[in-house]
C-alpha positions in Angstrom: 6.5 101.1 39.9 3.1 99.8 41.0 0.9 98.7 38.1 -2.0 101.0 38.9 0.4 103.9 38.3 2.6 102.5 35.6 -0.3 101.7 33.2 -1.0 105.4 32.7 2.6 106.3 31.7 2.7 105.4 28.0 1.5 108.8 27.0 4.1 110.5 29.2 6.8 108.5 27.5 5.7 109.7 24.1 5.5 113.3 25.2 8.9 113.0 26.8 10.4 112.1 23.5 8.5 114.8 21.7 9.6 117.5 24.1 13.2 116.4 24.0 13.1 116.9 20.3 11.2 120.2 20.2 12.9 121.8 23.2 16.5 120.8 22.6 17.6 124.4 21.9 15.9 125.8 25.0 17.6 126.2 28.4 15.3 125.7 31.5 12.4 123.4 32.1 10.2 126.6 32.4 11.3 127.7 28.9 10.6 124.4 27.4 7.2 124.2 29.1 6.4 127.6 27.6 7.2 126.2 24.1 4.1 123.9 24.4 1.9 126.4 26.3 -0.2 127.3 23.3 -1.3 123.7 22.6 -4.6 122.8 24.2 -4.3 120.3 27.0 -6.5 117.3 27.3 -6.1 114.8 30.1 -5.8 111.2 29.2 -8.8 108.8 29.6 -9.9 108.2 33.2 -8.6 111.5 34.4 -10.0 115.0 35.0 -7.5 117.8 34.6 -6.8 118.3 38.3 -6.7 114.6 39.0 -4.1 114.2 36.2 -1.9 116.9 37.8 -2.3 115.1 41.1 -1.1 112.0 39.3 2.0 113.7 37.8 2.9 115.1 41.2 2.5 111.6 42.8 4.9 110.3 40.1 7.4 113.1 40.9 7.1 112.6 44.7 8.0 108.9 44.3 10.9 109.7 42.0 12.2 112.3 44.5 11.9 109.8 47.3 13.5 107.0 45.2 16.4 109.2 44.2 16.9 110.4 47.7 17.3 106.9 49.2 19.5 105.7 46.3 21.8 108.7 46.8 21.9 108.2 50.5 22.8 104.5 50.0 25.5 105.4 47.5 27.0 108.0 49.9 26.9 105.6 52.9 28.8 103.0 50.9 31.8 105.3 50.3 35.0 105.1 52.4 36.1 102.4 54.7 39.5 101.0 55.8 40.3 99.7 52.3 40.8 103.3 51.0 44.4 104.4 51.3 45.1 107.4 53.6 46.1 109.6 50.8 42.7 109.3 49.1 40.4 109.4 52.1 39.7 113.1 52.1 38.7 113.0 48.4 36.3 110.0 49.0 34.9 111.7 52.0 34.4 114.8 49.9 32.4 112.8 47.4 30.3 111.5 50.3 29.6 114.9 51.6 28.5 116.2 48.2 26.2 113.3 47.6 24.7 113.5 51.1 24.0 117.2 50.4 22.2 116.3 47.1 20.2 113.7 49.0 19.1 116.4 51.5 18.1 118.6 48.6 16.0 115.7 47.3 14.3 115.6 50.7 13.5 119.3 50.2 12.1 118.6 46.7 9.9 115.8 48.2 8.6 118.1 50.9 7.9 121.0 48.4 6.0 118.7 46.1 3.7 117.8 49.1 3.1 121.5 49.6 1.9 121.8 46.0 -0.3 118.8 46.4 -1.7 120.4 49.6 -2.4 123.7 47.6 -4.2 121.7 44.9 -6.3 119.6 47.2 -4.5 116.3 46.5 -3.7 113.5 48.9 0.0 113.5 50.0 2.3 110.8 48.7 5.5 109.8 50.7 5.5 106.4 49.1 7.7 104.5 46.7 8.2 100.9 45.7 10.4 98.6 47.7 12.4 96.4 45.4 14.3 97.0 42.1 11.9 98.2 39.5 11.7 100.3 36.4 8.9 102.0 34.6 8.2 103.9 31.4 8.9 107.3 33.1 11.4 106.5 35.9 14.9 107.7 35.0 16.6 104.3 35.5 15.8 101.0 37.3 15.6 101.7 41.1 18.5 100.0 42.9 20.3 100.4 46.2 23.9 99.8 45.4 27.4 101.0 46.2 28.7 104.0 44.2 30.4 102.9 41.0 31.1 104.7 37.7 28.1 103.0 36.3 25.7 104.0 39.0 27.2 107.5 39.0 26.5 107.8 35.2 22.9 106.9 35.9 22.6 109.8 38.4 24.3 112.2 36.0 21.9 111.2 33.2 18.8 111.3 35.4 19.6 114.9 36.5 20.7 116.1 33.1 18.9 118.7 31.0 17.2 117.6 27.8 19.6 119.6 25.6 22.7 118.1 27.0 25.2 117.1 24.2 28.9 116.6 23.8 31.5 114.0 24.6 30.5 113.7 28.3 26.9 113.2 27.2 27.8 110.5 24.7 29.9 108.6 27.3 27.3 108.8 30.0 24.5 107.8 27.7 26.5 104.8 26.5 27.1 103.6 30.1 23.5 104.2 31.1 22.2 102.3 28.1 23.9 99.2 29.5 21.9 99.3 32.7 18.6 100.8 31.4 17.2 100.1 27.9 15.2 103.3 27.9 16.6 105.8 30.5 14.7 109.0 31.1 15.5 112.5 32.4 13.5 113.9 35.3 13.4 117.3 33.5 10.8 116.0 31.0 8.3 115.4 33.8 8.9 118.9 35.2 8.2 120.4 31.8 4.8 118.6 31.7 3.9 119.6 35.3 4.9 123.3 34.8 2.9 123.5 31.6 -0.3 122.2 33.1 -0.1 124.1 36.4 0.5 127.4 34.4 -2.5 126.9 32.2 -5.7 128.5 33.8 -7.8 126.7 31.1 -6.5 123.4 32.4 -6.6 124.2 36.2 -9.0 127.1 37.0 -8.1 129.5 39.8 -10.7 128.3 42.2 -9.0 124.9 42.5 -6.0 126.5 44.3 -6.4 126.5 48.1 -4.3 129.2 49.7 -5.9 128.5 53.1 -3.7 125.4 53.2 -0.6 127.6 53.8 -0.5 127.0 57.6 -0.5 123.3 57.0 2.4 123.2 54.6 6.1 122.8 55.3 8.0 126.1 55.8 11.7 127.0 55.7 11.8 128.4 59.2 10.7 125.1 60.6 12.4 122.7 58.2 15.5 124.7 57.1 17.6 123.9 60.2 20.6 125.8 58.8 20.7 124.1 55.4 21.6 127.3 53.7 24.7 128.1 51.7 25.9 124.5 51.8 25.7 124.1 55.6 24.9 120.4 55.7 28.2 118.8 56.7 31.3 119.9 54.9 34.3 118.8 56.9 36.5 118.5 53.8 35.3 121.6 52.0 34.1 119.5 49.0 30.9 121.4 48.8 31.6 124.8 47.1 31.3 127.9 49.1 27.7 129.1 48.8 26.4 125.7 47.7 22.7 125.6 46.8 20.2 125.7 49.6 17.8 123.0 50.5 14.5 124.2 49.0 11.5 124.1 51.2 8.9 126.3 49.5 5.3 126.9 50.8 2.9 127.9 48.1 -0.3 130.0 48.0 -1.0 130.6 44.3 -0.5 129.4 40.8 2.6 131.5 40.4 4.1 130.1 43.6 3.5 126.5 42.4 5.0 127.2 39.0 8.0 128.9 40.6 8.5 126.1 43.0 8.5 123.5 40.3 10.9 125.6 38.2 13.3 126.0 41.1 13.3 122.3 41.8 14.0 121.5 38.1 16.8 124.1 38.0 18.4 122.7 41.1 18.4 119.3 39.4 19.4 120.1 35.9 21.0 123.5 35.5 24.2 123.4 33.5 25.7 126.6 34.8 29.0 126.3 36.8 29.9 130.0 36.9 27.8 130.7 40.0 28.5 128.4 42.9 25.1 129.1 44.4 23.6 127.5 41.2 25.6 124.3 41.1 22.9 121.8 40.2 22.8 118.1 41.0 23.8 117.4 37.4 26.9 119.6 37.7 28.0 118.1 41.0 27.5 114.5 39.9 29.3 115.2 36.6 32.3 116.6 38.6 32.5 113.5 40.7 32.1 111.3 37.6 35.2 113.0 36.1 37.1 112.6 39.3 36.2 109.0 39.7 37.3 108.3 36.1 40.7 109.8 36.8 41.0 107.7 40.1 39.9 104.3 38.8 43.3 103.4 37.1 44.9 104.0 40.5 42.3 101.9 42.2 42.8 99.0 39.7 46.6 99.2 40.0 46.6 99.2 43.8 43.6 96.9 44.3 41.1 99.0 46.2 37.7 100.6 45.6 36.2 104.0 46.7 33.1 102.1 48.1 32.9 99.4 50.7 31.9 95.9 49.6 28.3 96.5 50.6 25.2 94.6 49.7 23.1 95.5 46.7 19.4 95.9 47.5 19.7 94.4 51.0 16.5 93.1 52.6 15.3 91.2 55.6 12.6 88.6 55.2 10.8 86.0 57.2 11.0 83.3 54.6 14.6 82.0 55.0 16.2 84.6 52.8 14.1 83.8 49.7 14.3 86.7 47.2 10.9 88.6 47.3 8.6 87.4 44.5 8.0 90.9 43.3 11.8 91.3 42.6 12.6 88.0 40.9 11.9 89.1 37.4 13.8 92.4 37.6 17.2 90.9 36.8 18.9 92.9 39.7 21.0 91.6 42.5 19.1 91.1 45.8 21.2 90.4 48.9 19.4 88.9 51.9 20.6 90.0 55.3 20.9 86.7 57.2 23.4 87.4 60.0 21.2 87.5 63.1 22.7 90.6 64.8 22.8 92.5 61.5 19.1 91.6 61.0 18.3 93.3 64.3 20.1 96.5 63.2 18.2 96.3 59.9 14.9 95.8 61.8 15.7 98.8 63.8 16.5 100.8 60.7 13.2 99.9 59.1 11.2 100.8 62.2 13.0 104.2 62.4 12.4 104.8 58.6 8.7 104.1 59.1 8.7 106.5 62.0 10.3 109.2 59.9 7.7 108.8 57.1 4.8 108.8 59.6 6.1 112.0 61.3 6.6 113.7 57.9 3.0 112.8 56.8 1.5 113.8 60.2 3.2 117.3 60.1 0.8 118.2 57.2 -2.2 117.7 59.5 -1.2 120.1 62.3 0.1 123.6 61.6 -1.7 126.5 63.2 -5.0 124.6 63.4 -3.9 123.4 66.8 -4.3 126.9 68.1 -0.7 127.3 69.3 2.9 127.0 68.3 6.1 126.6 70.3 8.8 124.1 71.1 6.3 121.7 72.8 3.4 122.2 70.5 2.2 119.0 68.6 3.5 120.4 65.3 6.9 121.2 66.8 7.0 117.8 68.4 6.4 116.1 65.1 9.0 118.2 63.2 11.7 117.7 65.9 11.0 114.0 65.9 11.4 113.9 62.1 14.9 115.4 62.4 15.7 113.0 65.2 14.9 110.1 62.9 17.0 111.5 60.1 20.0 111.4 62.4 19.1 107.9 63.6 18.9 106.6 60.1 22.3 108.0 59.2 23.8 106.5 62.4 22.3 103.1 61.9 23.3 103.1 58.2 26.9 103.8 59.2 26.7 100.7 61.5 25.1 98.5 58.9 27.8 99.1 56.3 30.3 97.8 58.8 28.4 94.7 59.8 28.4 91.3 58.0 25.7 90.5 55.5 25.7 86.9 56.4 27.6 84.1 58.0 28.1 82.3 54.7 31.7 81.8 53.8 31.0 82.8 50.2 29.9 86.2 51.5 33.0 86.8 53.6 34.0 90.4 53.5 30.6 91.6 52.2 28.7 93.9 54.6 25.1 94.9 54.8 23.6 98.3 54.1 20.5 100.2 55.1 17.5 98.3 53.6 15.1 101.2 53.3 12.2 98.7 53.2 8.9 100.4 53.0 6.3 99.8 55.7 3.1 97.8 54.9 1.2 101.1 54.8 1.7 104.9 55.2 -2.0 105.6 55.4 -2.8 107.8 58.4 -5.1 106.5 61.1 -8.5 108.1 61.4 -8.5 110.7 64.1 -5.8 112.8 65.6 -5.4 110.8 68.8 -4.9 107.6 66.8 -2.1 109.2 64.8 -0.3 110.0 68.1 -1.0 106.5 69.3 0.7 105.1 66.1 3.9 107.1 66.9 3.8 105.7 70.4 3.4 102.1 69.2 6.3 102.4 66.8 8.5 103.8 69.6 7.4 100.8 71.7 8.2 98.5 68.8 11.8 99.8 68.7 12.4 99.2 72.4 13.0 95.4 72.4 15.2 95.8 69.4 17.3 98.3 71.2 17.5 96.1 74.3 18.6 93.1 72.3 21.3 95.1 70.5 22.5 96.5 73.8 22.9 92.9 75.0 24.6 91.5 71.9 26.3 94.3 70.0 29.9 95.5 70.6 30.3 98.0 73.3 31.4 100.6 70.7 27.8 101.2 69.8 26.3 101.1 73.3 26.5 104.9 73.8 24.5 105.5 70.7 21.9 102.9 71.6 21.5 104.4 75.2 21.1 107.9 73.7 18.4 106.6 71.4 16.7 105.0 74.3 16.7 108.2 76.3 15.4 110.3 73.4 12.6 107.7 72.8 11.7 107.9 76.5 11.4 111.7 76.4 9.4 111.6 73.2 7.0 109.0 74.7 6.4 111.3 77.6 5.6 114.2 75.3 3.2 112.0 73.3 1.5 110.8 76.5 0.9 114.4 77.5 -0.6 115.2 74.1 -2.8 112.1 74.3 -3.9 113.1 77.8 -5.0 116.5 76.4 -7.1 114.7 73.8 -8.6 112.5 76.5 -9.5 115.6 78.6 -11.3 117.2 75.6 -13.5 114.2 75.0 -14.7 113.8 78.7 
């Protein structure tokens, strides 16, 4: 976590402990927030009330983003030829459940941006790059294969503050070995809900319902992600699994409801209603299944996850561990195989494209004067989904490609690096935002050409399809830019 954000988090840490104690007997984050509602709220030094709420939403956005990519990495690590045929369906089922949770985290990230838009705050699609921890993050950020230890961290992060019992004791014991002071995301939601609910803290006039057309809406972003329809070849996701939440907001009540639904989807302990199976409940189920399977794995000498890198990265300085990560005490694996580096470069470019398209979508909406399949907004949203599919395809290739040529790394594969771009700031002017999309597409072109020349033929069909899609998108962008040029003549 960047210092300029982390230095403000001591007070949140203290409040998290206090709420965990006082709210232990209450169920939902909304109930626990109500417990504190009567206490007058005062923002910490250097903040106005609305600026403090923006700050908390930024923290949550970066947590949602960080959890999403960690869950994706864990899911991509699962499976492989080392898994015996008899267990492949089960491992594939775990992968489908975790990918579904990651998609829900994407919905949380988008919905938080909607609340920021409503409250007049700048959007935040950022996160830190390398392993890090902070006083409020659930556990140290790390891209790693799925293990019982990493799974315990996911269970704890999504758990409600009143979680007790044998499972809780076991999970907390495991997590304490990897994080001296683990935290639960639910504590942050209690704080945000309490402040957003309070009209004395945020007056009505600071809510901006006119931003509704610029926010993300389900009919554009849902793409069939309802009732668990997000890839379920093995039937591991229960019938009627929770929906991906994409919630536009126009009022205080909308914002509170959105935060409460996000918190519930993460921490709810109910298992009676399959439409309410939370991240916590789904991760805990996989935790139990993995515990049962591990003795078989140890006996027969295999693991549910591939031997993939931990925190893979590409660098220009001969594989040296990034300075910012040296003091974290986490494993950092440099991708040094030349061909694998090109796939990782392509992954990073497409990841940057995804984040830029997402950010740009909040500038467009109905303000362009028209909607439709070829409108600027639709073009950006369709391109965002295209990059989601590209990232999954490239990640599946990276977990099968060698990390390095070093004999000591024999058998170890790379993984998707998810390295953040140098900036996510939007260019000044709408035409320049489209030009940035164009330049990133052009930056991907030589990487695709090199991979077509050097990669196994197995992956040529995908690379050619990407090339064709990029060519079509470049044509759309050129037409949009031509329209801007015509209006300035």
